[in-house]
C-alpha positions in Angstrom: 107.8 93.6 83.9 104.6 91.7 83.4 102.7 91.5 80.1 99.9 93.7 81.2 102.4 96.5 82.1 103.8 96.3 78.6 100.3 96.5 77.2 99.6 99.6 79.2 102.8 101.2 77.9 101.9 100.3 74.3 98.4 101.7 74.6 99.9 105.0 75.9 102.5 105.0 73.1 99.7 104.6 70.4 97.6 107.4 71.9 100.4 109.7 73.1 98.5 110.1 76.4 95.7 108.2 78.1 93.4 108.2 81.1 93.0 105.3 83.5 89.4 104.7 82.2 90.4 104.4 78.5 93.4 102.1 79.3 91.1 99.9 81.5 88.5 99.7 78.8 91.0 98.8 76.1 92.4 96.0 78.2 89.1 94.8 79.7 90.3 95.2 83.3 89.1 97.2 86.3 90.1 100.9 86.7 91.4 100.0 90.2 93.8 97.4 88.8 94.8 99.8 86.0 95.5 102.5 88.5 97.8 100.2 90.5 99.7 99.3 87.3 100.1 102.9 86.3 101.2 103.9 89.8 103.9 101.2 89.6 105.0 102.4 86.2 105.2 106.0 87.5 107.3 104.8 90.5 109.6 102.8 88.1 110.0 105.8 85.9 108.2 104.6 82.8 105.2 107.0 83.0 104.8 110.7 84.0 102.5 111.5 86.8 99.5 113.0 85.1 98.7 116.7 85.5 95.5 116.6 83.5 94.6 113.0 84.4 96.3 111.6 81.3 99.5 109.5 81.6 102.4 110.0 79.2 105.5 108.0 78.6 108.8 109.2 80.0 112.0 108.9 78.0 112.6 105.5 79.8 109.1 104.4 78.8 109.7 105.5 75.2 113.0 103.6 75.1 111.3 100.5 76.5 108.5 100.3 73.9 110.7 101.3 70.9 110.8 98.6 68.3 114.1 96.6 68.2 116.5 97.7 65.5 116.9 95.3 62.6 120.3 94.3 61.5 121.3 95.9 58.3 123.6 94.5 55.6 127.2 95.7 55.8 128.0 98.7 53.5 131.3 97.2 52.4 131.7 93.8 50.8 134.8 91.9 51.8 
């Protein structure tokens, strides 16, 4: 996955849902290119195909943008 695709997923994560125009404006790229990226992410299962023109993350998309878990100290001392 390319960096711009990750940025698109993170924008949608922050906003819960987003339209092509708002994603393109945030990234400073064309709406056509943004549309191509979102189509790829829909085909790969990271985004839901928008019913109201707004893209949402799928479960796979949410898992991808979830922050990595930090290691915790063990509960038991040896």
